[in-house]
Each structure stands twice: as C-alpha cells, then as structure tokens.
N, C-alpha and C positions, 0 to 999 in steps of 0.2 A: 304347386307354386314354388318358384325358386326362392331360396332364402337369400337375404341381402348379403352382399360381399362383405366379409369381415375386414375392417380397417386395421392395418398394422402400424404401430408406433415404433419408430426407431430411436426414440428418446428414452433411455433407461436411466435409473438413478445414478448409475456409474457415469454415463455420458454427461448428464446434467452437472455432476460434480466437476468433470473435466472442463466443461464450458466455463463454469464459475471460476475454477482455478486459473484457467488461461486468461480470462478477463482481468482477474485480480493481479496476476503476474504482469500483464501488460501495463496496467495502471501504475503498479509499484516500479516497474522498469522506467516508465515515463517520468515518474516523480524523482527517481534516483538520478536519471540523466539530466533532468531539468535543474535539480538542486546542484549537481556537480558542475553543470555549465554556468549556473548563476554564480557559484563561488569562484570559478575560474575567471569569469568575466568581470567580477567585482560589481555586479549590478546591485542597486538598492535592495534591501530585504523586502519580502512581501509574501502573500499566500501563493502556494503552488498552483492551485486551480486544476481544472480538468483538461484532457486533450481537446484540441480544436476550440472549444468554447471558453476555456480559461475559467475565470470567476464569474462569468455572466449569470449563471443560475443563482448565485448567492448575492447578487447586487441589490442594495437597498436604494430605492428611487430618491431618497433624501441624501443625495451624494455628499453634501457638505458635512453632515454629521457622520455619515458612513466613513468618509475619508478621515475624519477626525478620530474615529475609533481605531482605524488602521494605524494611525500615527501613534496612538497610545501603546499599541502592540509592537510595532516594528520600528518606531523612531520618527524623527522630524523629516526624514526623506525616505519614502518607501515606494514600492511599485506594485502594480496589479495588472494582470493580463486579462484583457477583455476581448475574446475572439482572437484575431490576429494582431490586435493593437496592444502596445504597452503604454500604460499610463504611469507617469511618475508624479507623486504628490508631495509637495513641499508644505510643511505645516509649522515652520518656525521663522522668526524674523531673521536670524543669522544665516540660515540656509537660503532664504529668499533673497538676501543681499547678494549672495554669490550669483544667483540667477540673473538679477536685474542690474548688477554692477560688474562683477568680474567676467561674466559670460553674456553680457547684454547683446552684443553683436551676433554671437553664434546662436543665441536663443530667440532672435528677433523674427523668425519665420513662423508661418502658420501651416497647419494641416487642415485642409478644408473638409468639413463635414458635408455629407451628400446634399442635405437640404440647404445649408448655408451657401454652397457653391452655386446653387440655382438662383437664389434671391439676390446674390451679390454680383451678378453678371460674371460668374466664373472667378470670384475672388478679386474683383476689381475695386472693392471699397477700401477705405483706409483701415478699417478694423480687420479685414480678412486677407488683404494682400500681403504677400511675403516681403521680406526685406529686399530692397533693390531700388533702381532708379524710379520706377513708377510709384512705389510706396512713398519714397522720399519726396517726390513731386507732390503727391496728393496731400501728404501731411503738411508740407510747407505752405501749400495753398490755404489749407484750413487754419493753421496756427498763425502764420504771418500775415495773411491777407484777409480771409473771411472772418476769423475769430479773434483778430487783434483788438486791443482796447479801443482804438480809433474806429474800427469797422463796427463794433458793437454799439459804440456811442452814436454812430450815424443812424442807426435804426432803433434807437431807444424809444422814440415816439410810438413805433409799432408795438413794441413789447408793453409799453405803459398802457396803451389803449386796450389790449387784451386783458391785462390784469384788472383794469378799472371795470371792464365789462363783466368780469367774474364777480367782483365785489357787488356790482349793481344787481346781478342775477341772484346772488345769495341774499341780498336785502329783500328782494321780492319773495324768495322762498321763506325767509324768516317771518315776513309779514303774514304769510299764509300758514305759519306754524309747521312747515314741512321739514322733514329731515332730508339730508343730502347724502348720497353715496360719495364719500370724499375721494376715493381712488378714481372713480369714473369722472367726476368733475375736474380733478386735477389733470387727467388725461385729455379732457376737452380743452382745458386752458393751455396746457403745454403744447398740444398739437396745433392749436390756433396761433400761438406765439411763434412756433417754428415755421409754420406755413407763411405767416406774415413776414417773418424775417427772410425766408427763402425767396419769395416772389412777390411780396408787397401786395399791391392792389390789382395784380394781373388777373386774379379770380375774385369776382365780387358778387354780391347779392345772393340770389337763390343758388347759383352754381357754386359759390364759395361754401355755403352750408352743406350742399350735397357732397361736394368733393371732400370736405372735412370729415363728414360722417363716414364716408366710404373709406377714407384713409385710416381712420381710427379702427374700423372693423377689420381692415386688412392687416394693420399692425398687430392687433390682438391675435389674429389667425396665424401670422408669421411667427410670433413669439411662442404660440402653442405648438406649432409644428416643430420648431427648432428645439423645444424642450422635451420632445418625446424621444425616448431611446429608439435608435434606428439600427436594425441589424446590418444595414449597408455600411455603417461606419465602423463596425467591429469586424465584419468579414467582407472586405471591400469587393471581392469578386462577385458578390451577390448584388452589388449596387445596380447592375444592368437589369435585374429582374424587378427591382422596386417592390419587394414582397409585401410591404406594408402600405404601399400606395402614397407614401409621404412625399416623394419627389414629384409625383404627378400633381398632387395638390399644390405644392409650392410653385410648380411651373405655371399653374393657372393664376396664382397670385402675382407672380412676376409679370405675366402677360398683361394683367390689369393695371399694375403699377406703370408699366411701360406705356400703355395706352394713354393713361392720364398724363404722364410726364410729356409725352409727345404732343398732346393737345395743348398743354400749358405753354410749352416751349414755342410751338407754332404761333399761338396767340400773342405771346410776348414779342416774337420777332415781327409780327405784323404791326403791332401797336407801337413798338419802339424801334424804329428804323434809325439807329444811331449811326452817325458818321464817324469814321475812324478818328478824324482829327478832334472831334468832341470827346470821344472816349479817352483820348490820351490826356485830356485836361484833368489833373488830379482833383481839382475842386469839384468838378462835375462827377467824376468817378466815385468820389466819396459819398455821393447821394444815391448811388446805384444800390439796388438790393442784391442779394447774393447770387441769384440766378442771372441777373444782368452781367455780373462780373464773370461768372462761369461761361456764359455764352460768348463773351468777349474773348476769353482764352480759347474757346473752341473755334471761333472764327479765325484767330491767329494761328491755330494749329499746334501750338506748343507752349510750354512754360519752362524757362531756363533750359532750352534745347531738348526737352523731353516731350515726346508727342502727347497731345491732349485732344481727346476726341469726344464725340457726343456720348459715347458709352461712359467715359469718365464723368461727364456731367451728371448723367442719370445715376451712376454709382454713388456719387457724393450725396445726391438727393436721398437715395435709399438709406445711406448711413445716417444722415441727419434726422430723417423722419422715424426710422425704426429704432436705431440705437438711442437717439436723443429723447424721443417722446415717452416711451414706456418706462425707461429707467428713471427719468427725472420725475415723472408722475408717481412712481412707486416710492421714491425717496420722500416726496412730500407727504404721502399717505402715512408712511412710517413715522415721520416727525410729528405729524398731527396726533397719531395714535399714542405715542409715548408721552407727548405733552399733556394730552387729556388724561392719561393714566396717572399723571403726577401733577395735581392741581397747583402745588406750590411752585413748580417749575413754570407752569403757564402764567401764574401771577407775576413771577419775577420777569418773564419775557415781556409781559404787557406793561409792567412798571418801567422797564428799560425803553420800550417804545413810546410811552407817554412822556418820558423825559427827553428823548431825542427828537421825536416827531411832533409830539403834542397832540392833545385831543381835538384841537381845532384845525388840524392839518391832515394831509394824506401822505402815505408812505411814498417816497421816491427812491430811486436807486442811489441817489447821493447820500441817503441816510445810512446805507449799509455799513460803511466803515465804522460808524458809531454804535453798532449793535454787537459787541463782542460776546455777550451772553447767548444771544440767539445763535450766533456762529458756533459757539461751543456746544449748544444743544444739537445742532445739525451734525456736527462732527461725532458727538457721542452716539447719536442714533446710527450713523454710518459705521461706527466702530462695532457696535453690537449686532446691527442688522445691515451688513453691506449689501447693496442692491445687486451686485454680481459676486456671489460668495466664492466662486472659483476663478473669476476673471476669464478672459478668453485664452485658451491654452496656447502655449508656445511650443515650437517644434525645432529642436536643435539641428543646424545644418551639418554638424560634425560631432563626433563624440567629445564629451568634455567631462571633467571631474567636478562633481558638486557634492558637498558634504562628505567627501572621502569615497564616493562611489562613482562608477562610470554611468553616465546618462547617454545612451546610444542615439545616433542620428535617426530621425524619423519617429521617435517616441513623442508622446504628448505630455507636456509638463504643465501641471496645474498648480497654481499658488492658492492654497486654501486660505483665503483672506479671512473667512469666518473663524477659522481656528487660530490663525496668527494674531488676530486682533482681540482674542480672548486668552492669550497666553499669560499665565500668572507670573512668568519670569520677566515680562515686560510691563504688565498692567497690575497695579494694586487693586484688589477686590474686582477682578476682571468681569464678573457677571453682574455687578451693580451698575445702575445708571447714574453716573456722576459727571455732569457737564463741567463741573469745576476743574476736573483734571486737565482740561484743555486751556483753562485760564491760568492755572498755577504752574504748569509744567515748563521747565526750561528747555525741553526738547522742541524741535521745530516740526510739530505735527501738522503740516499743511497738506493740501490735496495733491501736491506734486509727487508724493511718495519719497521725499528726501530721507525720511526715517522709515525703514521697512517694517516697523512695528505697526504702522498705520498706512495702509495702501488700498483704500476702498476703490480708487480709480486706476490702480496699477502704478507702475514706476518704470523708469528707464525709457528707452526709445519707443516701447509699445504702451506707454502710459496713455490714458484717454486724451485725445486731442480736443475734446469739447468741454474741458473743465471750466474755462472762463464763462462760457454761456450757461452751462448747467448750474454753476455756483451762483451766478447772478440771478438766474430765474428762480431757483429754489428759495433763495433768501428773500427776494422781492415779493414773491407770491405769499410765502408763509408770513412774512412781516405784515403784509396787507390784510391777510385773513385774521391774524391774531390781534392786530390793532383795531380792526373794524368790528370784530364780533367776539362775544363769549361763546364757548362751545360746551355742549353736553351731549351725552348719549340718550336715546329714547328711554323712557321709564321701563324698568324691567329688563334692561340689557346691560351687559358689561363689555369692557374693552378686552379683547383677547389678543395677546401679542405672539401667539403661536405662528410659526412660519412654515411655508411649504416651498420646496426647492423647484427651480425652473431656470430658464435663461435669466430671469429676474426673480429675486427672492420676494415673495408676496405674503401678505397676511392670509392665514387660512380662512379667517372670517373677515370679509371686507368691512372697513370702518364706515359706519353710518352715524351721522351726528346732526344735531340741531343747532343752527347759528342764532344768536341773539344780538342785535345791534348794540354797540356800546359807545358810539360817538354821538354827540349832542345835535349836530347839524345834519338834517336829511340830505343837504346838497353834497355832503362828503361821500355819499353813496351813488352819486350820479356818474 
C-alpha cells in the first residue's frame, strides 16, 4: 500500500513573524500618513480608524450617545471616518450657530442615503432635495401656501373631527377598563389627521380605513429600513449590489405608495373636475384640501416659473405622510410618558386646562395660546428627548471653516441636538426635567431655532417646514387627552424613559396607559 503523500507547509515561525510585521508596518504607515494629512488639511480631530472601513467596526448603534462621547474626547466639532464617508459631528450651540447661520447656504445640501433616495423619488422631497430652484419651490409651496396659518385654519374642521374621534375611542376603552398603547394610538390619530388634511373626503368608508392601516404599516417599515446601517452608504460603490437587500425592500414600499397615490389622484380628478376659472377664485381655493391645490399646480405645470410635475405631487405626499406622522406621534408619546412620570406636572397641566377650557367644555385650537405651561412641558420634553436627535445631515457644497477647522465638501455634517440641548454651559441642571425654564427664560426658545441652544426641528433654511402643523397637532391632541382623562400605568408596571436611537428617537419600552374619564358630561366624549 502506498503511503499518503506528505503535506509540506511553507509557513514557518519566521515567515509568520514577517507577515505580522508587514501588516503592522502597513497599519502604522497608514495611521502616520492619515494623521499627517489631517494636520495639514486642518480637519476636525477624531479617531484614526482602520484602512477602508474606518471606524465602522467600533460604531455604537446608539449614535446620539456615541457621538456625544466622541465630543467629550475630541471637542465640540469632531470627525469620524465610516467607510469612504467622513462624518462631521457638531455638539455645541456656538459651533451649530456657525453651521446654520454663517454657512447656512453652503451647508444647505443633502447627501442621499441609498434607501432614502428610493423612497423620496430620487431626493425629490423637501427634506431630502439639495439646495436649488426645485427645493426652494417645494419649500415655498409648503410654507407659504399649504402650511400657512390661513390654509391650516381652512381645514381645521378635519383635524378637529379626528381628535374628537380619538377622545371618543379612548372613552370606550376606558369604560371597558382597557389599557392603550399610547404610541400606536397617537400614530393612528396623526396619520388620520394628515390624510384628512391632504385629501379630505376623497377616500371614505371601508377604503379609508384600509388605506390608513396600510399607510401606517408602510410608514413603520420605511422608518425601520432607513434606521438600519447600510453598507451602501459607507462604501458607495457597493450600492449596486444591495448586499443587505435594503434597497430592494424600499423599492417595494415605494411601488406600493405610488400605486395608492395614483389611485387617490385618479379618483380625485374624476370626482372634482374643477374649471380653471373656479380654481382661480381665492374664496373657493381656500376651501380646497392640500391635494386639490397640488393637482392645480401640476395642471398648470409650474410654480413661479419652476416646473411642477406629478412626481413633485407624490414627493410632497411622501414627505407629509412619512416625516410628519411618525415624528409627531413619537413626540406625543414622549410628552405623555414624562407627564405621567411626574404627577405634579400632570396636575398643573390639568389645572391650566380647567381654567382656560373649563370642565364643561372641550378643547379647541383657539385655546392653545392660553396654555403656556403645556407648551413649556412640550418644549422641555423635546429638549431632553428630541424626536430627531441628529437631524437630517447637511452636506457642504464647498469647503468651509467651522469651529476653526476645515469641513470638506461632500462630508456629512450632523448637528447632535441631543447633546447640544443637554449642554451644561447653556442649560442649568441640564439633565433635570424643568418646564419652568421655558416660562422664566428671557431667551427666545421657540421652535424656529432662533437660539441654537434649542433646535429640536433644526434651524436656518433647512429647518423643518412642517413646524406650524406639527406644533398645532401635538398641542391640540395632548391638551384634549389630558383634559378629558386621568392617566395611569397598569398595576405592577413602571414608566421607563430609556430611549433607543433610530430615524426617530423612541422609547425602549412603549408606553401603555389606562385612561379614566374626568369630565362630568358624557356628551363631551361624543
């Protein structure tokens, strides 16, 4: 019998040492050249990372707290390399002011993430389009036309109807002694309000319920996909391969959104064959819902000499439904959680509501200006738990100097709102929940971001365009729920304010609560 052939190994202890030494030398050489290049180019400080992948292997998925820790090590402006992408993180009010004031125009562009590009029709939405004529047109339409005070007042009855329906539903749940998942119910309410505002009674009955349910499921799926780290964003040449399948899943969601939009638009065009001369009548136009107005612009083909197409219509609908519903519902859940966690604060809100609204009345939007303490509680909640802790990243069109460092074009600039709004140099006792700070402060801490110590919705030209609608909805819904009910958690449970990072900052443990009616007249729950 022949003996088996002996296998020879060419890896000796000496050669192994040489391999290790060569690899170590390569890494040290890379680090040396990287640090030297960094010093020469005056980039913000930050970790060196590894070749090709940068700091990806060390990334903590809780990005807002991870970036805050980097700021403690490297300063209020620092950078981190993730794959081929450079992230610049701003963690102080003063440096943020340079971004949104001194360099607002240069910093007004976006770098599209792979999944965001798909669901936004290639970056055609207000949130994701870069600075230019189309973005200015879309923002002007939303701010000056769709979301102006007059336009919002014109569709108040639609919003009021949805809020009253929620109160009625909670009254029935209370009678049965049932607990409610506050976040889920707020998403139901907000999405119904947004859909009513967008296209009124174009979708009714069973179809309305079905479409609403499907939209809510798709919005949650979109938020989940956009919140997942995607290798295509860090190493762009891999995007064509869609290694994680995220782009494919998002494409399926876009196709379904587009299918529903097309159906609703076709039905509206059939049911509302408006004559051009009627549409030009301002009194009649004021009674149009938002989709009527958008389709009017699409029929005309332009707005202020900038082309306006059916894709623009659908992109605005995507923005309103996705960006508006989930973020607004999450804000409401956070406010309810911190209010229930602090019974004295809830009692003071209800006392204010009883004085302004009265126990024999129901909350109307006209009561909102008379509720300063509730407004302060909402602001303090958004200070500690900003719904978008890093905002949508900016992308400078050219190199600029921020905080004494060069921020290169094409980098992604994140404002860490979560860290900025907890800065002890700006806020006294920054980790304590004190709504009174917004009642007694001489600073103008409004939602416009005029003071960069408080920018939960951004600031400058890329500040959130939907603030008027979001602020109105959040206050009206919360006032109605706290005026109509007392709230407690089920026996044996506690409220946990731990958060988890994503496109939207969520509670780790969803808030489940039991409502108890507090108004004397059952008709007030109708």
